[in-house]
C-alpha positions as CSV (number, residue, x, y, z in Angstrom):
1,M,-2.7,3.1,-0.4
2,Q,-4.2,3.0,2.9
3,A,-3.3,3.7,6.1
4,K,-4.6,2.4,9.3
5,P,-6.4,3.7,12.3
6,E,-4.0,4.1,14.7
7,T,-1.0,5.0,12.1
8,L,-3.5,8.5,11.4
9,A,-4.0,9.2,14.3
10,A,-0.1,8.8,15.3
11,I,0.3,11.1,12.7
12,R,-2.2,13.4,13.8
13,E,-0.6,13.6,17.1
14,H,2.7,14.6,16.0
15,R,1.1,17.2,13.9
16,A,-0.2,19.0,17.5
17,A,3.3,18.4,18.7
18,V,6.3,21.0,19.3
19,K,8.6,20.1,16.8
20,F,12.9,21.4,16.4
21,V,13.1,21.2,20.3
22,P,15.8,19.1,22.3
23,E,15.7,15.6,21.8
24,H,18.0,12.6,21.3
25,L,21.0,13.7,19.6
26,Y,19.6,16.6,18.3
27,P,20.1,19.8,19.7
28,G,17.2,21.7,18.9
29,A,16.6,24.9,16.4
30,P,19.1,27.7,17.2
31,N,16.2,30.0,18.1
32,E,12.4,30.2,17.8
33,E,11.8,31.8,14.8
34,I,14.2,28.7,13.1
35,R,12.0,26.3,15.3
36,V,8.5,27.9,14.3
37,R,9.5,28.0,10.5
38,C,11.0,24.2,10.0
39,E,7.9,23.1,12.0
40,A,5.6,24.8,9.9
41,A,7.3,22.9,7.0
42,V,7.0,19.6,8.5
43,N,3.1,20.3,9.1
44,R,2.3,20.9,5.9
45,F,3.6,18.0,5.0
46,L,1.6,15.9,7.3
47,D,-1.8,18.1,6.7
48,E,-1.1,17.2,2.4
49,I,0.1,13.7,4.1
50,L,-3.3,13.2,6.0
51,T,-5.3,14.7,2.4
52,L,-3.8,12.1,0.4
53,L,-4.7,9.6,3.0
54,D,-8.0,10.6,3.1
55,H,-8.2,10.4,-1.1
56,D,-6.8,6.8,-0.9
57,T,-3.2,7.8,-2.6
58,S,-0.5,6.4,-3.9
59,K,3.0,5.4,-2.7
60,E,4.7,7.2,-5.0
61,E,2.2,10.4,-4.3
62,V,3.6,9.9,-0.6
63,L,7.0,9.7,-1.6
64,A,6.8,13.0,-3.9
65,S,5.2,15.6,-0.7
66,A,8.0,14.1,1.2
67,R,10.7,15.4,-1.2
68,R,8.9,18.6,-1.5
69,M,9.1,19.0,1.8
70,L,12.8,18.2,2.6
71,D,13.1,20.7,-0.5
72,E,11.7,23.4,1.7
73,F,14.9,22.8,4.1
74,S,17.4,23.3,1.8
75,E,18.2,26.2,2.8
76,E,18.6,25.1,6.8
77,D,21.2,24.3,8.6
78,T,22.2,20.6,8.5
79,E,20.8,19.7,12.3
80,E,17.8,21.3,11.0
81,R,17.5,19.1,7.6
82,E,18.6,16.0,9.2
83,Q,15.7,16.2,11.8
84,A,13.4,16.8,8.9
85,D,15.2,13.7,7.4
86,T,14.3,11.8,10.8
87,Y,11.0,12.9,10.8
88,V,10.1,12.0,7.5
89,G,11.8,8.4,7.9
90,E,9.7,8.1,11.4
91,Y,6.2,8.8,9.1
92,M,7.2,7.3,6.5
93,R,7.9,4.1,8.2
94,A,4.8,4.2,10.2
95,L,3.0,4.1,6.9
96,E,5.2,1.1,5.9
97,I,7.2,2.9,3.1
98,D,11.0,2.4,2.6
99,D,11.8,5.8,3.1
100,S,14.7,5.4,0.8
101,D,12.5,5.4,-2.0
102,I,12.5,9.6,-1.2
103,L,15.9,9.5,-2.5
């Protein structure tokens, strides 16, 4: 699977962005410690995705990475789990992968 250059650029841009801050219906992480921990999990996922895409990965490898990242949120509050799901959905759509395949 190969990603378009603009898709890779968008993923890199999101990698650099601050995450788990208030947006749309998400109120933001309850405190900075939680925000940083959750952001780090998403950033590790993005790093892994970028590495996989550099090596012409398969859709299944991308989905497996997404599942592992979402598993890291099993102990987080519902709001953070849902926001992580939102982020993953955005990345999967950008990569033209049906995010319902994650389940």
